[in-house]
LUMBA-592332 format. One line per 10 residues: for each residue x, y, z of C-alpha. Coordinates in Angstrom, 3 decimals, padded with zeros to 6 digits, always signed. Layout:
BEGIN
X:Y:Z ~ ...
***
This chain:
BEGIN
+051.989:+143.951:+055.311 ~ +052.955:+140.355:+054.628 ~ +052.989:+137.601:+057.056 ~ +056.806:+137.608:+057.667 ~ +056.898:+140.850:+058.275 ~ +053.980:+140.929:+060.531 ~ +055.781:+138.218:+062.700 ~ +059.137:+139.874:+062.716 ~ +057.384:+142.835:+063.794 ~ +056.595:+141.296:+066.881
+060.198:+140.000:+067.832 ~ +061.974:+141.494:+070.475 ~ +065.136:+142.563:+069.569 ~ +067.051:+142.051:+072.801 ~ +065.813:+138.412:+072.632 ~ +066.661:+137.731:+068.984 ~ +070.068:+139.204:+069.830 ~ +070.555:+137.120:+073.020 ~ +069.786:+134.047:+070.961 ~ +072.649:+134.852:+068.772
+074.708:+135.401:+071.324 ~ +074.274:+132.084:+073.208 ~ +074.104:+130.050:+070.177 ~ +077.461:+131.435:+069.009 ~ +078.678:+130.850:+072.339 ~ +077.997:+127.105:+072.541 ~ +078.744:+126.715:+069.018 ~ +082.096:+128.364:+069.549 ~ +083.083:+127.643:+073.334 ~ +086.469:+125.664:+072.439
+087.679:+128.468:+070.255 ~ +086.407:+130.907:+072.864 ~ +087.876:+129.141:+075.837 ~ +091.632:+129.040:+074.057 ~ +091.224:+132.788:+073.332 ~ +089.778:+134.433:+075.737 ~ +091.108:+132.251:+078.504 ~ +094.540:+131.699:+077.780 ~ +095.095:+130.383:+081.212 ~ +092.848:+127.649:+081.409
+092.490:+126.601:+077.786 ~ +089.932:+123.935:+077.081 ~ +088.787:+123.218:+080.763 ~ +086.953:+126.655:+080.235 ~ +084.784:+125.128:+077.408 ~ +082.272:+123.615:+079.410 ~ +081.454:+126.472:+081.647 ~ +081.123:+128.663:+078.451 ~ +078.821:+126.200:+076.572 ~ +076.612:+126.145:+080.004
+076.605:+130.016:+080.038 ~ +075.820:+129.838:+076.324 ~ +072.866:+127.567:+076.873 ~ +071.326:+129.586:+079.856 ~ +071.696:+132.693:+077.739 ~ +069.905:+130.681:+074.999 ~ +066.735:+129.685:+077.553 ~ +066.573:+133.445:+078.980 ~ +066.364:+134.671:+075.508 ~ +063.759:+131.945:+074.568
+061.561:+133.429:+077.288 ~ +061.800:+136.963:+076.333 ~ +060.878:+135.661:+072.912 ~ +057.661:+133.887:+074.171 ~ +056.683:+137.103:+076.153 ~ +057.398:+135.029:+079.567 ~ +059.420:+137.872:+080.639 ~ +057.167:+141.022:+079.371 ~ +058.420:+144.605:+078.309 ~ +061.616:+143.340:+076.787
***
Protein backbone atom coordinates (compact mmCIF):
# COMPACT_ATOMS: atom_id res chain seq x y z
CA UNK A 1 0.00 0.00 0.00
CA UNK A 2 1.39 3.39 -0.96
CA UNK A 3 1.51 6.41 1.30
CA UNK A 4 -1.52 8.12 -0.29
CA UNK A 5 -3.65 4.98 -0.10
CA UNK A 6 -2.98 4.88 3.63
CA UNK A 7 -3.90 8.55 4.01
CA UNK A 8 -7.09 8.21 1.96
CA UNK A 9 -8.16 5.09 3.86
CA UNK A 10 -8.19 7.08 7.10
CA UNK A 11 -10.41 9.89 5.81
CA UNK A 12 -14.04 10.01 6.82
CA UNK A 13 -16.46 9.83 3.89
CA UNK A 14 -19.10 12.09 5.56
CA UNK A 15 -16.39 14.62 6.36
CA UNK A 16 -15.15 14.74 2.78
CA UNK A 17 -18.67 14.99 1.35
CA UNK A 18 -19.61 17.78 3.76
CA UNK A 19 -16.38 19.60 2.94
CA UNK A 20 -17.19 19.53 -0.77
CA UNK A 21 -20.81 20.56 -0.14
CA UNK A 22 -19.79 23.51 2.03
CA UNK A 23 -17.19 24.64 -0.49
CA UNK A 24 -19.70 24.52 -3.33
CA UNK A 25 -22.23 26.44 -1.24
CA UNK A 26 -19.69 29.19 -0.50
CA UNK A 27 -18.45 29.37 -4.07
CA UNK A 28 -21.82 29.21 -5.84
CA UNK A 29 -23.90 31.21 -3.33
CA UNK A 30 -25.04 33.92 -5.78
CA UNK A 31 -26.11 31.35 -8.37
CA UNK A 32 -27.84 29.19 -5.73
CA UNK A 33 -29.66 32.16 -4.25
CA UNK A 34 -31.06 33.17 -7.65
CA UNK A 35 -32.15 29.61 -8.49
CA UNK A 36 -33.48 28.36 -5.15
CA UNK A 37 -34.76 31.52 -3.48
CA UNK A 38 -36.33 33.40 -6.37
CA UNK A 39 -38.27 35.70 -4.09
CA UNK A 40 -35.21 37.01 -2.23
CA UNK A 41 -32.69 36.77 -5.06
CA UNK A 42 -29.23 38.13 -4.27
CA UNK A 43 -30.13 38.96 -0.66
CA UNK A 44 -29.99 35.26 0.19
CA UNK A 45 -26.37 34.90 -0.97
CA UNK A 46 -24.79 35.99 2.32
CA UNK A 47 -26.76 33.55 4.51
CA UNK A 48 -25.94 30.74 2.06
CA UNK A 49 -22.24 31.60 2.32
CA UNK A 50 -22.43 31.58 6.12
CA UNK A 51 -24.19 28.21 6.14
CA UNK A 52 -21.57 26.85 3.74
CA UNK A 53 -18.79 28.12 6.01
CA UNK A 54 -20.39 26.45 9.04
CA UNK A 55 -20.61 23.18 7.08
CA UNK A 56 -16.93 23.46 6.10
CA UNK A 57 -15.91 24.03 9.73
CA UNK A 58 -18.03 21.07 10.89
CA UNK A 59 -16.55 18.82 8.21
CA UNK A 60 -13.04 19.91 9.15
CA UNK A 61 -13.74 18.91 12.74
CA UNK A 62 -15.00 15.53 11.51
CA UNK A 63 -11.92 15.01 9.34
CA UNK A 64 -9.55 15.96 12.17
CA UNK A 65 -11.37 13.50 14.49
CA UNK A 66 -12.61 16.07 16.99
CA UNK A 67 -16.02 14.45 16.45
CA UNK A 68 -15.25 10.72 16.75
CA UNK A 69 -17.08 7.78 15.15
CA UNK A 70 -18.16 9.61 12.00
